[in-house]
N, C-alpha and C positions, 0 to 999 in steps of 0.2 A: 562469572559476572556477578555483580552485587545488586541485589534487588532492593530498591528503596522502600516500596510499598505496593500493595495491590488494592485497588478500589473496585468497591462493588462496580453527432453530425454525420454526415455521410463520410465514408472512408475515402481518403486520398492516397492512392497507391498503396492501399492496405494499411495505412497508418492514420489513426485518428489524432493522436497527439505525440509530439516529439519535442524535446527541449533539453537544454544543458545549462546547469548553473555555472556561472563564471566566478563564483566566490572562491576564495583561497582555501576555505575549510573543507567543504564537501563538493565533489564533482558529481553532478546528477544527470541521468539520462533515462528517459522513460518512453514506452511505446504501448499503444493499444491497437490490436489488430482484430479484424473481423474473423470470427470462427467459421469453419467449414459449413456448419449447419445454417448459419445466417447467409453465407454466400449462396448456398443452394436454394434458400427460400427468398432470396432477393431482399433481405432485411439489412438495415444498417447495424454497425457495431453499437452495442448498448453498454459498453464499458467506457470509463473516462478516468483521467488522472490529472494531477496538477501539483504545483510546488510554489513555495514562496520562501524568501529569506528575510528575516526580520531581526531587530535587536541592535544594540550598540556595537561599534567596532571592537573586536577582540572577544565578544561574547555573542556571536551571531547564532540564531536559531533557524534551522532549515526545517520547514514543514512539508511533508509529502503526503499525498492522499490518493486513494484509488476507490472507485465505485463501480458496482456491477448492477445495472438495471435488470429488474425481473423480466425475463423473457415473455411471461404470460400477461404482462400489463401493457396497455396500448401506448403509453407515453414515458416508458421507463428510460429511454435514451435521454430525453430532456431531464428526467429526474436525476440521472447519474451526473450529468453536466452541472445541474444546479447544485447538487450535493458537493461537488468538488469546489465550485466557486465559493460556497458558504464555508466549507471546512477550511480552505486555505486562508480566507479572510478572518474568520472568527478565531481559529486556533492561533493564527499568526499574531493577531492583536492581543489575545489573552496570555500567550506564552512569551511574548517579546521581552517582558521584564523579569521573567523567572530567574535568570542567573543572579539577580541582585536581591531576590526575595528570600528571607530565611525560612526555615521549616522543612526544606528539602522534600522528601518523599510525600509527606502528607500534603504539603502545599501544591506540589506538582499534580498529584492525583486529583485534588480539589479543582485546580485550574482546568484540567482536562475534562472532568465531569461537568463543570459549569459551561465550558465551551461546547461540549456535546449537546447539552440541553438547549443552549442558544441555537445551535444548528438545527436541532429537531423542531423547535418552536418556529423558527423562521421558515424552514422547509415546509411545514404544514401551512403556515399563513400564505406563503408564496404560491404553493400548488393549489390551494383553494381558490386563490384569485385567478390563476391561470386556467383552472378548470371551469370556472363560472358555474353555469347550471348544467354542464355536460360531464359530470363526474366529480371526482374528488382526489385527495392526495394519494389514495391507493392506486390510481392510474399511473402515478409517477414512481412507483415503488423501486427502491434501490438499496443496496448495502453500502456501507462506508467504512473504510479503514484508514486511520491517520497515524503517521509516524513523525514525531518531532525529535530532531537531533540537536541537542544543545552541547555546551562545553562540559564533557564528562558525564552526560546523562542522556537517556532516551525515554521518551514518553510514547506510549502506544495505546490507541483507542480503537476498538473494533466492534462493529455491529454487523452480524452476518458471517459469511464464510471467507472473508479475506484473511491474509496472514502475512507475517513479516519474518525474515530470517536475518539474524545479526551475525557478523563475523567478528569474533573477539578472542584473542589469545591463541596460543599454539601448543601443540603436543608433539614432541619429537620433530619439530620443524614444520608440522602441518597445521594449517589454519583450522580453528574450531568454529562450528556454526551452532546457533541457538535459535529455537523457534518461539515466536510469539503469535497468538496467545498459546499458552500451554493447554493441552487437551483437557476438556471438562471431565469430571467424574462420570463413569459409565451411567447412562440413563438420564442424566440431568436435563439435557436438551435434545438428545438424539440427533437426527439429521435435519432438524428444523432450521429454516433460515428466517431471520428477523430483518425487517426493512425499516427505513426511517419513518415510513408511514404507519408502522405497526403500533397499536395502542400500548404495547409493553416495551417499546424501544428503550426507554430510559432505564428500565430494570434489567434489560438483557445485554446492555453494553458491557464489553470487557475492557478494563483499564489496567495497564501494566506500567510500572516505573522502574527503570534500571539505571544504576550508577556504575559506570565502567569506563575509565579513560582509554581502555584498549579497544573499544568498538571502532573499527576502521572500515567497515563495509556493511551495507544493508541491501536486502531485496524486499520489495513490497509488491504484493500480487493479489489479484482476484482469484477465485477458485478455479478458473480455467486452466491454471498451471499446477494445481495441487498434485496431480498424479506424477508430474515430472519433477517438481521441486521438493516434494516430500516423500518420505519412505516410511513404510509400516512393517518392514520385514523383521524387526526385532520383537514384535509381539507386544510392545509397550505403548502403542499408539503412534501417531505421526511424529516424525523427526525430520530434520533437514536432509535432503539428498546432497551429500557433500560434493559429489562429482559435479552435479548441475550447478550448485551455488558457486563453487570455486571457478568453474569455467566461465560463467556469466560475469562474475566480478573481475576475473583476470583481464578480460578485454577492456574494462574501464580503468583498471589499475595502470595500464599502459596503452592509452588510446592511440589510434592511428592519426595521421595528419589530416584526414578528411572526416569531419563529424558526420556528414551525410552518409559516407561509406560505413561508418560504425552503426548508424541507424539502420541501414539496409541489411547489414549482417545480422543484427538482432531481429529485425523483421523477418528475415528469411528463416531464422531459427524458430520463431514463434509460429510461422505458417508451415513449418516443415511437416512432411508425412509422418515423421516419428512422433511429434507432439500431437498432431491431429488425430492419430490413431489412439492416443491416450485420452483425449478430450476434444470434442468438436465444438466447444463453446468459444465465445470471444475470449481473448487473452490479453491481459495487461501486466506488464512488468516494469517496475521502476527500480533502478539500481543506483546506488550512490557509494562513493569511496572517499576516504580521507587519507591524505598522504600518498605514498607510492610503494609498491612492492615489485620493483622492476625485475627481480630475480625470478619471478614466476612466469615471465614471458607474456605473450598475448595471443589468444585464440578463442574461438567459440566452438571448439570441437566437442 
């Protein structure tokens, strides 16, 4: 892949959000499911996700976003849903014209950073108003990860512990997967999680810009799937779990005739004993594919 630049509700049948983009460029499907811990505690899912497709015909931009409300904060569920509404609106508006703007990587990084700052400022204003005299923005604490898919480019903005996996290129006929954000240098941030309500949110956001016409599949997730979707067995920090990524995207490369059945299959996977044993938190997974790879078949094995 070619890097352009780096810049500094209650659950219904286990599913909080589900959707499918009907655009010809990217086919999108996402789910948020309540984790076992919240089921046991009688708490709602505090994850959220959303999408929007913007821009002129022939140069459409698809914006995907996931948010993970802080479990220790009383109104984090509302915070996560607010973050998604703001992110899809603001990033969609600011990035819709990027395909016609010169400057490539520097411009894209600046647009993402400006969009993130607007999201933070509006999030703080809105949560102060919602809280009134009974708290503040910290009660709505949430992470936010945004992935923008444009013609030949990908923009990634991440605050907290969400992550994205891109499918691009092949080696010996096997698809290759790439992780965003790349791991921080040892000791820089440790295991700390930063939220939209954190005073240092603007300085801790991670921004990546990638130019690669070969990106034809993406996964976007909150940290509830980190143990399943990522691997650290090579001793060099986290990397995509190729088996997991290939299996999840394969099912969308060649979807079945019933979208609800596809959603139920993915929901069953996210709530499975195998994944729950790895992490009992809420789980959100948004997957998107461009084009078709029919020779890979279809399964969620």
